[in-house]
N, CA, C and O of each residue as an XYZ file, in Angstrom:
420
protein
N     132.263    118.943    101.957
C     133.191    118.207    101.115
C     134.074    119.148    100.322
O     135.264    118.893    100.141
N     133.482    120.250     99.845
C     134.261    121.209     99.103
C     133.787    122.615     99.433
O     132.601    122.843     99.672
N     134.719    123.549     99.444
C     134.355    124.921     99.708
C     133.921    125.648     98.448
O     133.403    126.763     98.521
N     134.127    125.030     97.294
C     133.776    125.660     96.028
C     132.259    125.770     95.888
O     131.514    124.890     96.321
N     131.823    126.859     95.281
C     130.396    127.058     95.039
C     129.942    126.050     94.005
O     130.610    125.835     92.994
N     128.815    125.440     94.263
C     128.291    124.442     93.338
C     127.128    125.052     92.569
O     126.077    125.348     93.138
N     127.329    125.235     91.275
C     126.290    125.789     90.417
C     125.425    124.661     89.868
O     125.874    123.522     89.737
N     124.186    124.994     89.551
C     123.280    124.020     88.956
C     123.868    123.551     87.627
O     124.293    124.365     86.807
N     123.889    122.242     87.421
C     124.336    121.671     86.154
C     123.146    121.756     85.205
O     122.230    120.937     85.267
N     123.169    122.756     84.325
C     122.036    123.042     83.442
C     121.845    122.005     82.345
O     120.771    121.943     81.745
N     122.853    121.194     82.068
C     122.717    120.153     81.041
C     122.230    118.842     81.634
O     121.377    118.182     81.041
N     122.754    118.448     82.796
C     122.390    117.163     83.378
C     121.053    117.216     84.129
O     120.298    116.244     84.110
N     120.756    118.333     84.783
C     119.509    118.426     85.560
C     118.274    118.065     84.741
O     117.494    117.225     85.190
N     118.051    118.661     83.544
C     116.835    118.310     82.812
C     116.814    116.858     82.321
O     115.745    116.306     82.064
N     117.977    116.249     82.191
C     118.042    114.868     81.718
C     117.613    113.889     82.809
O     116.927    112.909     82.519
N     118.010    114.142     84.075
C     117.696    113.161     85.123
C     116.717    113.627     86.181
O     116.340    112.835     87.045
N     116.291    114.875     86.149
C     115.299    115.338     87.131
C     114.050    114.468     87.029
O     113.535    114.233     85.936
N     113.573    113.997     88.163
C     112.399    113.132     88.202
C     112.729    111.650     88.212
O     111.875    110.832     88.553
N     113.943    111.292     87.847
C     114.355    109.881     87.926
C     114.683    109.559     89.380
O     115.094    110.433     90.143
N     114.500    108.316     89.749
C     114.788    107.891     91.114
C     116.050    107.041     91.144
O     116.173    106.057     90.415
N     116.986    107.439     92.003
C     118.173    106.620     92.239
C     117.697    105.425     93.063
O     117.277    105.580     94.210
N     117.764    104.245     92.476
C     117.254    103.046     93.128
C     118.342    102.311     93.906
O     118.062    101.654     94.909
N     119.583    102.427     93.437
C     120.687    101.692     94.062
C     121.994    102.375     93.707
O     122.135    102.953     92.630
N     122.954    102.303     94.630
C     124.289    102.838     94.382
C     125.292    101.726     94.639
O     125.290    101.104     95.701
N     126.143    101.485     93.661
C     127.199    100.482     93.806
C     128.543    101.119     93.507
O     128.621    102.288     93.130
N     129.585    100.350     93.677
C     130.943    100.848     93.445
C     131.732     99.852     92.619
O     131.619     98.642     92.817
N     132.532    100.364     91.693
C     133.505     99.588     90.939
C     134.829    100.301     91.175
O     135.191    101.215     90.435
N     135.548     99.879     92.208
C     136.755    100.597     92.616
C     136.373    101.985     93.086
O     135.575    102.138     94.011
N     136.947    103.008     92.443
C     136.669    104.385     92.827
C     135.532    105.003     92.013
O     135.312    106.211     92.091
N     134.815    104.209     91.242
C     133.703    104.709     90.437
C     132.380    104.386     91.111
O     132.056    103.223     91.350
N     131.612    105.442     91.416
C     130.260    105.253     91.957
C     129.335    104.956     90.784
O     129.413    105.617     89.748
N     128.464    103.969     90.940
C     127.525    103.584     89.895
C     126.118    103.774     90.437
O     125.673    103.040     91.319
N     125.423    104.772     89.895
C     124.064    105.075     90.327
C     123.093    104.420     89.358
O     123.084    104.733     88.168
N     122.281    103.514     89.870
C     121.279    102.821     89.067
C     119.943    103.510     89.294
O     119.504    103.658     90.434
N     119.293    103.933     88.208
C     118.008    104.605     88.300
C     116.872    103.616     88.074
O     117.081    102.527     87.540
N     115.667    104.006     88.486
C     114.504    103.126     88.375
C     114.091    102.847     86.927
O     113.320    101.920     86.681
N     114.592    103.637     85.958
C     114.281    103.387     84.550
C     115.365    102.550     83.870
O     115.388    102.433     82.644
N     116.258    101.970     84.666
C     117.369    101.112     84.225
C     118.529    101.887     83.603
O     119.457    101.273     83.077
N     118.498    103.214     83.650
C     119.657    103.981     83.210
C     120.711    103.938     84.312
O     120.403    103.690     85.478
N     121.955    104.184     83.922
C     123.080    104.081     84.852
C     123.976    105.302     84.703
O     124.356    105.667     83.591
N     124.312    105.927     85.818
C     125.205    107.069     85.833
C     126.467    106.674     86.596
O     126.389    106.153     87.709
N     127.609    106.919     86.001
C     128.904    106.601     86.623
C     129.614    107.900     86.970
O     129.670    108.830     86.165
N     130.152    107.948     88.174
C     130.905    109.107     88.640
C     132.265    108.623     89.124
O     132.358    107.860     90.086
N     133.333    109.082     88.439
C     134.678    108.723     88.881
C     135.054    109.606     90.057
O     135.030    110.833     89.959
N     135.401    108.971     91.172
C     135.781    109.675     92.386
C     137.271    109.451     92.645
O     137.878    108.585     92.016
N     137.865    110.213     93.558
C     139.296    110.062     93.838
C     139.662    108.707     94.448
O     140.770    108.212     94.238
N     138.735    108.105     95.205
C     139.023    106.846     95.894
C     137.716    106.129     96.206
O     136.664    106.764     96.290
N     137.775    104.817     96.377
C     136.554    104.105     96.787
C     136.181    104.505     98.213
O     137.020    105.013     98.956
N     134.921    104.276     98.598
C     134.516    104.629     99.957
C     135.184    103.719    100.978
O     135.554    102.587    100.668
N     135.333    104.218    102.184
C     135.874    103.399    103.269
C     134.900    102.262    103.561
O     133.695    102.397    103.350
N     135.418    101.167    104.037
C     134.591     99.992    104.323
C     133.483    100.310    105.332
O     132.407     99.715    105.284
N     133.747    101.239    106.235
C     132.753    101.568    107.260
C     131.977    102.853    106.940
O     131.357    103.441    107.826
N     132.012    103.287    105.667
C     131.314    104.511    105.266
C     129.803    104.335    105.393
O     129.266    103.251    105.162
N     129.135    105.412    105.762
C     127.672    105.389    105.873
C     127.061    105.194    104.485
O     127.649    105.616    103.489
N     125.898    104.567    104.408
C     125.250    104.396    103.106
C     124.898    105.758    102.498
O     124.607    106.710    103.222
N     124.928    105.841    101.187
C     124.628    107.080    100.495
C     123.124    107.238    100.316
O     122.383    106.256    100.262
N     122.688    108.486    100.224
C     121.264    108.805    100.047
C     120.777    108.316     98.688
O     121.494    108.417     97.692
N     119.561    107.789     98.649
C     118.913    107.450     97.390
C     117.526    108.085     97.389
O     116.965    108.357     98.450
N     116.981    108.317     96.215
C     115.662    108.924     96.104
C     115.492    109.586     94.756
O     116.322    109.413     93.863
N     114.415    110.347     94.602
C     114.088    111.020     93.348
C     114.903    112.297     93.211
O     114.942    113.118     94.127
N     115.559    112.462     92.054
C     116.421    113.614     91.799
C     115.574    114.835     91.443
O     114.712    114.778     90.566
N     115.839    115.934     92.139
C     115.191    117.219     91.869
C     116.090    118.082     90.994
O     115.615    118.723     90.056
N     117.400    118.103     91.297
C     118.357    118.929     90.557
C     119.762    118.383     90.773
O     120.018    117.611     91.697
N     120.664    118.806     89.894
C     122.075    118.431     90.004
C     122.891    119.706     90.064
O     122.691    120.623     89.267
N     123.822    119.758     91.025
C     124.757    120.879     91.137
C     126.157    120.304     90.996
O     126.415    119.160     91.371
N     127.065    121.123     90.444
C     128.417    120.625     90.224
C     129.431    121.751     90.329
O     129.175    122.881     89.912
N     130.580    121.426     90.893
C     131.743    122.318     90.902
C     132.871    121.539     90.256
O     132.653    120.435     89.756
N     134.056    122.086     90.260
C     135.184    121.351     89.690
C     135.621    120.201     90.596
O     136.356    119.313     90.166
N     135.165    120.220     91.858
C     135.600    119.217     92.828
C     134.545    118.181     93.197
O     134.889    117.118     93.714
N     133.251    118.467     92.941
C     132.204    117.551     93.396
C     130.937    117.702     92.560
O     130.733    118.707     91.878
N     130.091    116.672     92.632
C     128.763    116.714     92.030
C     127.760    116.394     93.138
O     127.995    115.512     93.964
N     126.637    117.124     93.147
C     125.623    116.928     94.179
C     124.264    116.698     93.520
O     123.867    117.433     92.615
N     123.567    115.680     93.980
C     122.235    115.363     93.500
C     121.263    115.766     94.601
O     121.210    115.129     95.653
N     120.496    116.826     94.355
C     119.501    117.272     95.317
C     118.259    116.420     95.128
O     117.724    116.335     94.022
N     117.796    115.787     96.200
C     116.681    114.861     96.133
C     115.393    115.514     96.603
O     115.417    116.495     97.346
N     114.254    114.957     96.158
C     112.945    115.521     96.490
C     112.676    115.594     97.989
O     111.923    116.460     98.434
N     113.277    114.705     98.772
C     113.014    114.704    100.214
C     113.853    115.742    100.967
O     113.806    115.811    102.195
N     114.620    116.548    100.222
C     115.440    117.588    100.841
C     116.868    117.170    101.122
O     117.696    118.012    101.468
N     117.176    115.894    100.983
C     118.545    115.429    101.216
C     119.382    115.629     99.950
O     118.851    115.918     98.878
N     120.677    115.471    100.094
C     121.605    115.630     98.981
C     122.604    114.493     98.984
O     123.166    114.150    100.024
N     122.825    113.906     97.813
C     123.885    112.923     97.613
C     125.030    113.677     96.962
O     124.892    114.148     95.832
N     126.157    113.802     97.650
C     127.306    114.530     97.116
C     128.482    113.591     96.967
O     128.818    112.846     97.887
N     129.109    113.630     95.795
C     130.270    112.794     95.509
C     131.435    113.658     95.043
O     131.245    114.554     94.220
N     132.636    113.404     95.555
C     133.813    114.124     95.057
C     134.152    113.621     93.658
O     133.898    112.460     93.336
N     134.723    114.486     92.830
C     135.119    114.107     91.476
C     136.611    113.829     91.418
O     137.404    114.513     92.066
N     136.991    112.821     90.639
C     138.404    112.484     90.479
C     139.150    113.605     89.759
O     140.313    113.876     90.059
N     138.477    114.254     88.809
C     139.060    115.351     88.040
C     137.976    116.387     87.799
O     136.798    116.137     88.054
N     138.377    117.545     87.312
C     137.409    118.618     87.069
C     136.457    118.296     85.917
O     135.327    118.784     85.901
N     136.894    117.486     84.959
C     136.059    117.113     83.816
C     136.176    115.625     83.537
O     137.042    114.946     84.089
N     135.320    115.134     82.698
C     135.320    113.735     82.252
C     135.133    112.736     83.386
O     135.754    111.673     83.395
N     134.280    113.077     84.335
C     134.049    112.179     85.466
C     132.621    111.666     85.555
O     132.359    110.726     86.305
N     131.691    112.254     84.810
C     130.285    111.886     84.926
C     129.786    111.394     83.564
O     129.942    112.080     82.554
N     129.180    110.188     83.546
C     128.674    109.628     82.305
C     127.352    108.914     82.576
O     127.259    108.110     83.503
N     126.325    109.207     81.766
C     125.002    108.613     81.916
C     124.644    107.847     80.655
O     124.755    108.369     79.546
N     124.212    106.602     80.834
C     123.729    105.781     79.721
C     122.315    105.331     80.019
O     121.969    105.054     81.167
N     121.489    105.260     78.970
C     120.114    104.811     79.165
C     120.071    103.295     79.320
O     121.114    102.640     79.316
N     118.885    102.741     79.454
C     118.712    101.305     79.694
C     119.291    100.443     78.577
O     119.659     99.291     78.810
N     119.375    100.993     77.362
C     119.903    100.246     76.224
C     121.407    100.472     76.031
O     122.006     99.906     75.116
N     122.015    101.295     76.886
C     123.445    101.555     76.815
C     123.815    102.764     75.987
O     125.001    103.060     75.835
N     122.831    103.480     75.442
C     123.122    104.667     74.636
C     123.528    105.832     75.556
O     122.943    106.031     76.621
N     124.521    106.579     75.129
C     125.005    107.717     75.897
C     123.948    108.813     75.959
O     123.424    109.236     74.929
N     123.635    109.275     77.182
C     122.703    110.385     77.367
C     123.413    111.650     77.803
O     122.964    112.755     77.498
N     124.551    111.493     78.536
C     125.267    112.661     79.030
C     126.685    112.243     79.373
O     126.915    111.140     79.868
N     127.632    113.130     79.106
C     129.024    112.953     79.544
C     129.637    114.335     79.702
O     129.341    115.249     78.933
N     130.494    114.478     80.704
C     131.213    115.753     80.821
C     132.681    115.507     80.756
O     133.469    116.449     80.836
């Protein structure tokens, strides 16, 4: 997806490592990751997925890597969920089950 090196996101990884992505939905070009603890992470992407796009990986998050162009969620089963970012910053936001902000970049 991107040739840029993706470094470990040292702020987001400890916040969501061990949480399980239970479902992924879309609101236009925003990916909405629902976790098993009812927290929700939103990632603004450049465009919504194509109608015939393959389903995205879900599972327990081991680590998060990020570049200026994409964010990648490394899962415990060895797979990776990678999403392009709409902009270099202000594209990722995590709220807990009660709606309180846990992370934003």
